[in-house]
N, C-alpha and C positions, 0 to 999 in steps of 0.2 A: 584291393577295392579298385573299381572299372569304374571308367566314364563311358556310357554310350550314347552316341550319338542315334537318331529317329527320326526318320523320315518315311512319308509316303507318298503316293499321287506324283510321283514326277513328270510320268507322261513324256518321257522322253528328255527332260529338260534336267542340266545340272547348273546350277549357278555358282559359279566360283568363289560367292561370299560364304558357301557353307564352309569350305575349307577353311577358312579361319574358327567360325564359329566349332568345327568339328575337330580342330587342334590339339585339345587335351583330352581326347576320344581314343580310346582303346580299340574299341570295335563299333560298325555301324549294324543299325538293323533299319532293312527296308521292309515296310507294310502293304507292299504291292503296287499294281499299277507302275509300275518301270518306266514303260514305254520301249522296251528294249534289252535286249544283252550290254549294249553301248554303254547303256546307264550304268548297270548293274558293274560292267567291267572296269568302267573309270574310277567308282567309288568304291571297288575291290580292292582298285592299283595305289587308293591312299589308306584305306584303312580294312580291317579283316571288317566281310559283309556278311550278314545272315541274311535272309529274304523270304518272302512269300511273293507266288505269284497273286497278281489281281485281275478282275474280270475285262479286264480291257486288254493284260498283258496277251502275247501271242505264243506261238507253241514254241519257238526259240527260246523266249522267258520260261514257259512251263516245263520245257525240257532238263532245265538245269536248277529252278526253286520250287517246291513243294505248294502245297496249299494251306498246308498246318506247319508250323515250326514250334515244339515243346520242346523244352531246354532248359537248363541250368546256368545262371550268371550268378557267379560267387554262390551264394546260400539260397539264393531267390528263384523261385519255380516261374519259367517265363511261358506265357500261352501266345503265339502270335499269327493271326491270318488279317487276311483282306477286309472283307466282310464281314461284321462280327456286330455289331448293333451297339449297345449303350447300355447300363445297368437300368433293369427292368423292363427292357424293350430286346434284349439277346438276339439276335439271329439265332431262328431252333436248335440248330444244328452245333452251334456253339454255347449255347444254354445246354445241351447232354452234355457236352466235354467238359464242360464248369462243373456243372454238378456232380459229375462222376468226380470228379477232382478239381478244386478249386486250384489255380494257380495264386501267388503271389503279387502275380502281376500279367496283366493282358494287355496285348497292344494290336492295336487294327488300325484299319485305315480309309476307305472308299465314300468317306462322306464330305471329306473335305474343311471339316471345319475342327478346329482346333477345340480338344477335350482334353479333360486332364481332370476324374472325378476319382474317390473312392468310391465302392460299391460294399455297403453295408452287409448286404445281403450273403454273399460272399467270401468278405473280407480280401477283398482284392484290390490293387489301384488297376485303373481303365487309364489308357490314354493313347488318343488316336491322335498323332501330330501335325493332324489339319492336312494341306497341300501343300508341294513345294514346286511343281508343274504350272502350266496356263492354263492349262483346260477344266472348265468345270465355274461352278456358281461360287467359290469363294474369292473375297476381296480383298484376302491381304495372302500372301506367299509364307508358311510357317514349318519350322522342325523344331525338336525337342532335345537336350542335353541332359543326361541324368546321373546320378551318383550311384553307383551299388555296390555299398561296403558290408561283405558277409550277408546277414539277410535284410540289414535298412538300407531304404532306398530313400537319397535326399539332394540338394542343390539341385533341384530342376529346372531349367531355365528354357526361355522360347526365343528363337530367333523369329523374326517378322520381317518381310520383303514386301516390297510394292509389287502388286499385280504387272506392270507393265514392262512391257517387251522388251523395251529401250533402256531397262536398268544397266549398267554394268556388269560386266561380267559372266554375263549367260551364254553359255554353247549349247 
């Protein structure tokens, strides 16, 4: 059994309140637009980090993190990209990957909008953790915590933080 912290679109910002929320986690997954290796390094110093680069990430992040990650977590097949779309409207390259071999869990970012939905067409769970940074259209900053136990995913929880930069614990 593993507890996973999932975030995206930090755009160079790490809020210290993430550490309390992610305290039970054994791994963190970042679905792109980190905003610099400093963010990745800070998160990786806290918990092992898997990540993908996003469209706003520079060559520093792209040199370390791939565009696509496909891996197993416990007995769950995971596909993670930054720009993925949504069930019924997947990005064409992602749709091809899913159609070829559907994962059980698909994680993406980019939209800055939290969305957790079952995709009946491909029998997968789609998670977009929203955005934890300040750049973008979102009104609330969000992150997700999820338990993966063998082939089961359960106990999904959401952290919501205000958009205000005057919030305590922002570095």
